[in-house]
C-alpha positions as CSV (number, residue, x, y, z in Angstrom):
1,X,0.2,-0.1,-0.1
2,X,1.0,3.6,-0.6
3,X,0.9,6.3,1.9
4,X,0.0,9.9,0.5
5,X,2.2,12.5,1.0
6,X,1.3,16.1,-0.4
7,X,-1.3,14.8,-2.3
8,X,0.8,12.6,-4.4
9,X,0.6,8.7,-3.8
10,X,4.3,7.1,-3.1
11,X,5.5,3.7,-3.2
12,X,8.3,2.7,-1.0
13,X,9.3,6.6,-0.5
14,X,9.1,7.1,-4.5
15,X,6.8,9.1,-6.2
16,X,4.1,7.1,-7.7
17,X,3.9,6.6,-11.8
18,X,0.5,8.3,-11.6
19,X,1.0,12.0,-11.9
20,X,-0.1,14.9,-14.2
21,X,3.1,14.9,-16.2
22,X,3.1,11.3,-16.7
23,X,-0.5,11.2,-17.7
24,X,0.4,13.9,-20.4
25,X,3.4,11.6,-21.3
26,X,0.8,8.6,-21.8
27,X,-1.4,10.8,-24.0
28,X,1.4,10.8,-26.1
29,X,1.5,7.0,-26.9
30,X,-2.5,7.6,-27.7
31,X,-1.9,10.1,-30.3
32,X,0.4,7.6,-32.3
33,X,-2.6,5.6,-33.8
34,X,-4.5,8.8,-33.8
35,X,-1.8,10.3,-36.2
36,X,-1.7,7.2,-38.2
37,X,-5.3,6.9,-38.9
38,X,-5.4,10.5,-40.0
39,X,-2.3,10.3,-42.1
40,X,-3.4,7.3,-43.9
41,X,-6.6,8.9,-44.5
42,X,-4.9,11.8,-46.8
43,X,-5.3,14.6,-44.0
44,X,-1.7,16.1,-44.3
45,X,-2.6,19.2,-42.4
46,X,-4.8,17.6,-39.6
47,X,-2.0,14.7,-39.2
48,X,0.3,17.4,-38.8
49,X,-1.9,18.9,-36.2
50,X,-1.8,15.9,-34.2
51,X,2.1,16.0,-34.2
52,X,2.1,19.6,-33.0
53,X,-0.3,18.3,-30.1
54,X,1.9,15.9,-29.2
55,X,4.8,18.3,-29.0
56,X,2.8,20.4,-26.7
57,X,2.1,17.5,-24.3
58,X,6.0,17.0,-24.2
59,X,6.7,20.6,-23.4
60,X,4.1,20.7,-20.5
61,X,4.5,17.4,-19.0
62,X,8.6,18.4,-18.5
63,X,7.8,21.8,-17.4
64,X,5.1,20.6,-14.9
65,X,7.4,17.6,-13.4
66,X,10.2,20.1,-12.8
67,X,8.2,23.0,-11.5
68,X,6.3,20.8,-9.0
69,X,8.7,18.2,-8.3
70,X,7.2,15.5,-10.2
71,X,9.7,14.2,-11.7
72,X,9.8,10.3,-11.4
73,X,12.0,7.3,-12.9
74,X,9.2,6.2,-15.0
75,X,8.7,9.6,-16.2
76,X,12.5,10.0,-17.2
77,X,12.3,6.4,-18.9
78,X,8.6,7.1,-20.8
79,X,8.8,10.8,-21.7
80,X,11.9,10.1,-24.2
81,X,10.3,6.8,-25.5
82,X,7.0,8.4,-26.0
83,X,8.7,11.2,-28.3
84,X,11.0,8.7,-30.2
85,X,7.7,6.4,-30.7
86,X,5.8,9.4,-32.3
87,X,8.8,10.6,-34.3
88,X,9.3,6.9,-35.8
89,X,5.9,6.7,-36.4
90,X,6.1,10.3,-38.5
91,X,9.1,9.0,-40.3
92,X,7.9,6.1,-41.3
93,X,4.8,7.5,-42.6
94,X,6.7,10.0,-44.6
95,X,9.1,7.3,-45.7
96,X,6.1,5.5,-47.0
97,X,4.6,8.1,-48.6
98,X,7.8,9.5,-50.4
99,X,8.4,12.7,-48.7
100,X,11.7,11.6,-47.2
101,X,14.8,9.3,-48.6
102,X,15.7,5.9,-47.3
103,X,19.3,7.5,-45.9
104,X,17.6,10.5,-44.0
105,X,15.0,7.9,-42.6
106,X,18.2,5.5,-41.9
107,X,20.1,7.9,-40.1
108,X,17.3,9.3,-37.8
109,X,16.5,5.4,-36.7
110,X,20.1,4.5,-36.4
111,X,20.8,7.6,-33.9
112,X,17.3,7.5,-32.0
113,X,17.4,3.6,-31.3
114,X,20.6,3.8,-30.2
115,X,19.3,6.7,-27.6
116,X,16.5,4.5,-26.6
117,X,18.8,1.5,-26.1
118,X,21.4,3.5,-24.3
119,X,18.4,5.1,-21.8
120,X,16.9,1.4,-21.4
121,X,20.1,-0.1,-20.4
122,X,21.0,2.8,-18.1
123,X,17.3,2.5,-16.5
124,X,17.9,-1.4,-15.7
125,X,21.2,-1.2,-14.5
126,X,20.2,1.7,-12.2
127,X,22.5,4.0,-13.8
128,X,21.8,7.9,-13.3
129,X,19.9,9.0,-16.6
130,X,21.0,12.4,-18.1
131,X,18.2,14.8,-17.7
132,X,17.2,16.5,-20.7
133,X,19.4,19.5,-21.7
134,X,18.7,22.7,-24.0
135,X,20.5,20.6,-26.8
136,X,18.1,17.7,-26.5
137,X,15.1,20.2,-26.2
138,X,16.6,22.1,-29.5
139,X,17.0,19.2,-31.5
140,X,13.3,18.1,-30.7
141,X,12.0,21.6,-31.7
142,X,14.2,21.3,-35.0
143,X,12.4,17.8,-35.9
144,X,9.5,19.3,-35.2
145,X,10.2,22.1,-37.5
146,X,11.6,19.7,-40.1
147,X,8.5,17.8,-40.0
148,X,6.4,20.8,-40.5
149,X,8.2,21.8,-43.5
150,X,8.0,18.5,-45.1
151,X,4.1,18.3,-44.6
152,X,4.0,21.8,-46.2
153,X,6.2,20.9,-49.1
154,X,8.8,23.7,-48.4
155,X,11.6,23.5,-50.8
156,X,14.4,23.6,-48.5
157,X,12.7,21.0,-46.4
158,X,15.4,18.3,-47.2
159,X,18.5,20.4,-46.9
160,X,17.0,21.5,-43.5
161,X,16.2,17.7,-42.3
162,X,19.9,17.0,-42.8
163,X,21.0,19.9,-40.8
164,X,19.0,18.7,-37.8
165,X,20.0,15.1,-38.3
166,X,23.7,16.2,-38.2
167,X,22.9,18.4,-35.1
168,X,21.2,15.7,-33.3
169,X,24.4,13.3,-33.7
170,X,26.3,16.2,-32.1
171,X,23.8,16.2,-29.2
172,X,24.1,12.5,-28.9
173,X,27.8,12.7,-28.4
174,X,27.1,15.5,-25.9
175,X,24.6,13.2,-23.9
176,X,27.2,10.4,-24.2
177,X,29.9,12.6,-22.4
178,X,27.5,13.8,-19.8
179,X,26.4,10.1,-19.1
180,X,30.1,9.1,-18.5
181,X,30.4,12.0,-16.2
182,X,27.0,11.0,-14.3
183,X,28.2,7.3,-14.1
184,X,32.1,7.2,-13.7
185,X,33.5,3.8,-14.1
186,X,34.0,2.3,-10.7
187,X,37.4,1.6,-9.7
188,X,38.2,-2.6,-9.5
189,X,38.9,-4.1,-6.4
190,X,42.1,-5.8,-6.2
191,X,41.7,-9.6,-5.8
192,X,43.2,-10.8,-2.4
């Protein structure tokens, strides 16, 4: 049984996953099939608006979690997962519909699958996860802008997408360095 502290249920001293930021994160998972249904029906602008709604929930859940002290380990894991799954869904839909190249899709998949795998490994090994920083958030905003340009068929959309992809790999290297700083290798104990 949990105990009620400051109107938030806690279990074993940790904040429960059922708080507003995590519910907003869960909403992003729900928006994925909604996006697919609208995109497949050929309604590009409403499909893009679903992507925007997902982006808004991403901004809101992070802001609320930090401002009101509702950051949870589950939220730290689910938030980027929801982002990546929505992004993967959009990438696949744009790839299948011929709006982006296999090369661009492959580069985005490679980078994001690596980030997801690293996050999951860190979580299950009880390592400290790197909190979202300005570069990560900027990368997300840039990806949403690239998606907008693609949806509205801007002439520079493909070039801009490759700039975003390059920046996302820079962000990945920064995250990797931050992870090593947060989780330094433990010295090996000498055998007797």
